[in-house]
N, C-alpha and C positions, 0 to 999 in steps of 0.2 A: 475874399476878409479884406477891408479895406486897411491898407497901414499907413493911411497918412498924418497919424495922429504920433510921426515920429517917432517911437519906440524901437530903436534897431537891437540886434544880436549880433552885430558883425562879426565874423573871429570866433564866436562863440561855440564849445564842444556842448552838445546838449545829448544825454542818455535817457530815452522814454520808453518805460516798462509798459505793457498793456498797451505797445503800438498799434495794433492790428485792431483794438476796438474802434469804435467812432469817435470817442473823444481822445484816445491817445492817437488815432490818423488825423483829423483837425488839427490837434496840437504841430506834431509833426510839421503838418502842412505852413501854418501859421508862420514857425518858427524858421521854418527853411526860407519863407518868402523875405522873414525880416532880418536873413544874413547867417543863423547858426548852420552849423554841421553837426549833422542828425546821425546818433548810435542808436536805431531801432533793436527793441528786446521784446518776445513775445514766444511762447510756449508752441503757437500753433504756426509751424514753419509756410505753409501754404500761403494762410491768411496774411502773414509778415512780409511774403515775398510782392501780395499783391499792393497792400499799402504801401511799402516802401517806393515799390515802382510810381506811384502817383508824384513822385518827389523830383523839383528838378534836378539836374546833373551839377548843379552848384553846390547843394546840400552834401556831395561825396559821403552820403547813404552807406552806413553798415549795420545789417541785419545778423542780429544775434540771435540764433534759438537758446532758450534758456527758460528756466523751472525758478518761479520766483521763490517757491518753500523748499529748493536744496541749499545749502549752502555754498555747497561744493560750487554747484553752477553758475550762484551770485557773486561770488569770489570773481570767477570765473570772465562774465562780462564784462564785469570791473577792469579786470587785466586786460580782456580784450581791444576793448574801448581805449584806454588808454596807451596800450599797443600800437591803434590805429591812428588815433586823433593826438595824444601827446599828453592831454590833458581831460578832466570834466570839469566845466562850469557850472553847470545846467544840470539838474538830475530831476526829472519829474516821475517820481515813485509812484505810479499809475495802475497798477497791475489789480485788479480785484474781481471778487465772482460775486453774484447775489444768492449762490445757493437753492435749496429749496423752498418751495413755499409752503410753510406750515405752521400749524399754532405749535407751542412748546410741548406740548402734552405729546403731540403725534412725532416730534422731531429728532430725527436717527440721530445717534452719536456720531458715527462716521461721518457727516453730514455736517455736524456742528464743528467738528476738528477740521475738515476741509475747508471749511469758510473760513474759521481763523487762518488757518496755515496761510491760506493767500493773501487774507487780506490785513492780518496781524502781521503774521512772521516773517509775510513776504515784505512789508513795509520798514520791520525792523531792521532785517538784514539786507537792505539796502541801504541804509542809511548806516547800518557799523561798516559795512566794505568804501561807499561814497565816500563819507565823511574824513578818513583819512588824507585820501589824494586832495580834500579841499582843503583841509588846515592844513597840509602842508607847507600849500601857497598861499594859504592865510587866505581865501578867497573863494566865493562859488554861492549858488542858489538852490536848492532843494523844494521841490514842490511837493507836499503827499496829496492824495486822492481821498477824502474823505468822503463825506455827503451831508444833505440834512438828516438823512436816516440817525446819524453822529449825534445829532442835537435834538430831536424827540423819537418816542415811541411810534409803533405804526403794526398792527396786527398781520401775523402772519412771516412777517421778516424780522422777529426780535433779535435773532443771530446774525443778522447780516446787521443789525442797526447795533449791537454790541458791538460789533467786527469795527466799526466806523467808529462811535465812542473813543474805541480803542486808539485810532490813528492821532484822533483829535488830542489824547490825552499824550502819544508818543510825541506828537510834532510839538507842545507846547515844554514837555519836559527835554527833550533833542536841542530846544532853542536857547532854553537857558543853559544847556551845557555847553554851549559853542558862544555865550557871553564874552564878551572882551575881543573876540575877533571879526574878520571879514566874511565871515558865512552866517548864511541865513536860512532860517527853515518857515514853512509854513506849509496851509493843507487850504485844499478848496472845498466846498459840500454845495455841489450842483444838486440840484431838486429834480424835477419831473423833467428830465432829457430826452429827446425824441431816442431810444435806440432800442436795441435788441434787448439789452438786461432789464430797460421799464417794463416792455411790454411782456416779456418773459415773465415777471412781476406779476402785472395784469392778468394772465392767462392762469397764474397759479393761483390768484386768487378768485377767479369768477371763470374756469375754461369754458372757451367758445363766447366769452363774452367781452374782448380785450378793448374792443370798440367800445361799449355802454361802461366800462370801466374807467376807460381813458375820458369820456366826455364828463364824468361825475367828478372825476379828480380833476381836471382842468377849471370845474367851477369851483374850487379853494383854491386855485391860484388869482391872485389879485390882475397878476397879467393878462389871464384868459388863453394863454397858449401852454404849449410845451416848449423847453426850449429848444437849444439848438447845439450839437458839440463846440460848434466854432464859438460859440459864445462862452463856454466852459476855456475853452484853447486862449481866447483874449485874454483873461484873468489870468490864469498861466502863464503866459508869456508877457505881462505887465509883470507879475512878481520874481520872474526870470533876469528882469533887466536891472538897468543902474537905476530907472525911475521909481522903482522901489527899495532903495536902497538903506530906507530908513522903517522896511516893515519888517518883523521878525515876531516868531509867536503868532500869529494869527489864523483866522478861520474865516477863509473869503467864502460868504454865502453866494451862491449863484442860481437862484430860485424864483425868478418872478414876482420875487414876495410873499412866496406859501410860508415861511416860520416868522410873518409878522408876528403876529399874536394868535 
């Protein structure tokens, strides 16, 4: 990733949840290149270890295994991040799951609740426990991961879509609550990003036909391709930086034009 745009994060401490996923890992790598110290959080220890191993030594990375749906574990990763790095300047509230791919009439309640627990409760708890750290020093940037599924409907992923609509609502309301401070809260809305999650959705819609579903989906994207995790990371890094100091409560769409009309 080219960092010649001049956006730097030198000396900043960045906590990233869902760090072992494609977007989380790409964001860790970019923020590290731009000078941030990284605190990586994920519930999958082996995958987290592999992801953190890709970071340069200068990132002084800290790995923390935690379940974002458990308040005690969320409070724990926030406390440990502050103990290890002294503060939290950037919080990329990114952990999320797609859940089952099925119409509402066949959607298991247990799966519904799990998606909301991770995608909504996890985002809520992250902000609940990180915000006091930022408000105490009157500085910080929080970026939540929503989705274009939070801006439109789509068959088979109604529950995922509902959860991402909720993330956008949480982002806007939390941004209003910190009015008058130097803490900013925004979200990103990735579109069709080349990732395990996207192809899981494709497979759920048409088992064994992932490539065919991908081809049809790409036809509806003006950019005529899937997005890359690094392209989401670049927007997150911008929102984390001082270059975005006048941006608050915004939902940045990274979708190659999919939601234009």
